[in-house]
Each structure stands twice: as C-alpha cells, then as structure tokens.
C-alpha positions in Angstrom: 20.0 9.6 18.1 18.6 11.7 15.3 15.2 12.5 14.3 14.4 13.5 10.5 11.0 15.1 9.8 9.8 15.8 6.4 6.5 16.3 4.5 6.0 20.1 5.2 4.9 22.5 2.6 2.3 25.1 1.1 -1.2 23.8 0.9 -4.6 25.6 0.5 -7.2 25.5 3.5 -9.0 22.4 3.3 -6.3 20.4 1.8 -4.0 17.6 3.3 -0.4 17.1 4.1 1.4 13.9 5.7 4.4 14.6 7.9 6.8 12.0 8.8 9.8 11.5 11.2 12.1 8.7 11.2 14.5 7.7 14.2 17.8 6.7 13.6 21.1 6.0 15.6 19.7 3.9 18.6 18.8 0.1 18.9 16.5 0.8 21.7 12.6 0.5 21.2 10.4 3.3 21.2 8.3 4.5 24.0 6.2 7.1 22.6 6.6 9.8 19.8 4.7 13.1 19.4 4.4 16.0 17.3 4.7 19.5 18.3 3.4 22.6 16.7 5.1 26.1 17.0 3.3 29.1 15.6 5.3 32.3 15.1 6.0 34.0 18.4 4.3 31.1 20.3 5.5 28.5 22.4 5.8 24.9 21.2 2.6 22.8 21.9 1.6 19.2 21.6 -0.4 18.1 18.7 -0.5 14.3 18.7 1.2 11.7 20.6 1.3 8.1 20.3 2.4 5.4 22.9 3.6 1.8 22.0 2.4 -1.1 24.0 -1.3 -0.4 24.0 -0.7 3.1 25.2 -3.1 4.6 22.5 -3.2 8.2 21.0 -3.7 11.6 22.2 -4.7 14.7 20.4 -5.1 18.3 21.2 -8.7 19.6 20.8 -8.1 21.7 17.9 -6.9 18.7 15.6 -9.3 16.0 16.8 -11.1 14.5 13.9 -8.7 16.0 11.2 -5.2 14.6 12.3 -4.2 11.4 12.6 -0.8 10.0 14.3 0.3 6.5 13.5 3.9 4.6 14.1 5.7 2.0 12.8 7.8 0.4 15.5 9.8 -1.5 13.5 10.8 1.4 10.9 10.9 3.8 13.9 8.9 6.2 11.8 5.8 8.1 13.0 3.3 10.0 10.6 1.0 12.7 11.0 -1.7 12.8 8.5 -3.2 16.4 8.5 -6.5 16.6 6.7 -8.9 19.5 6.5 -6.1 22.0 7.2 -7.0 25.5 8.5 -4.8 28.8 8.1 -4.4 28.5 11.9 -2.5 25.4 11.3 0.2 27.4 9.9 3.7 26.7 11.9 6.6 24.5 12.2 6.0 21.0 13.2 8.4 19.2 15.3 8.5 15.5 16.2 10.1 13.9 19.4 10.9 10.7 20.5 11.0 9.1 23.9 13.0 6.0 23.9 12.8 2.8 25.9 16.0 3.5 27.9 15.0 4.1 31.4 15.2 7.8 31.3 12.5 10.5 30.6 14.6 12.3 27.9 13.1 13.3 24.7 14.9 13.6 21.3 13.7 16.2 18.9 13.6 16.6 15.2 14.7 19.8 13.2 11.2 20.8 12.4 9.2 21.1 9.2 7.3 24.0 8.1 3.4 23.9 7.1 1.9 26.8 5.7 -2.0 26.8 4.9 -3.3 29.6 2.6 -6.7 30.9 3.0 
C-alpha cells in the first residue's frame, strides 16, 4: 500500500493551500484517513480525520473553521483544504490511511512541507 501526498508549498499568511493524498496498491476499502502535522522539533499531531460510513470528521481545535478534510472513496483520495493559513501552521503534513482489513494498521504517506510566511 502506498500513499502519495502532494500540494505543499510556500504561502503568505492568510493564504490557502490544498493538500491531496492518494492511496494505491490495495483493493480494500478505506475505513478512515487523516492528516497529521509535525512542526520542527515537535511530535506529529493529528490535524483532521475523516471516517467513512457516516463516521464524520474531526479537527484539532487550532484548525477548526479554517481547514476542511474531504474524501473520495472511489478515487481513494483525501484532501485538506487549508484556508486563512497562519505562520504557526508551518510544518510537514503527513497523511495516513486505515483500510477495512480487520487490523488497526495505519499506512503513512511521505509528508509534504507547508511553509507560511508572515
């Protein structure tokens, strides 16, 4: 299973970016996908998560109202629309995927760098 993340870049504060992450290499359906964020020298933390089957979405408090996670189950692609970006959003963003395979194993993408200048 492979996850390919893209969409990071340099943006000014107040601007927007849209990250995407595509899953390949498995015929299994997706149970959930999430975006995590890691600032330099910090631990990786959850930014947003989406669960299929009516499970809904979750966001960390700092991004509520600014970021939106969405998922296309057929394309096996998750997006993170990031609006009103702040310098403190700077970091590497990773996506992960939990497949409907009966295990709790998470698959991770390689990360994409987001830099927000003030």
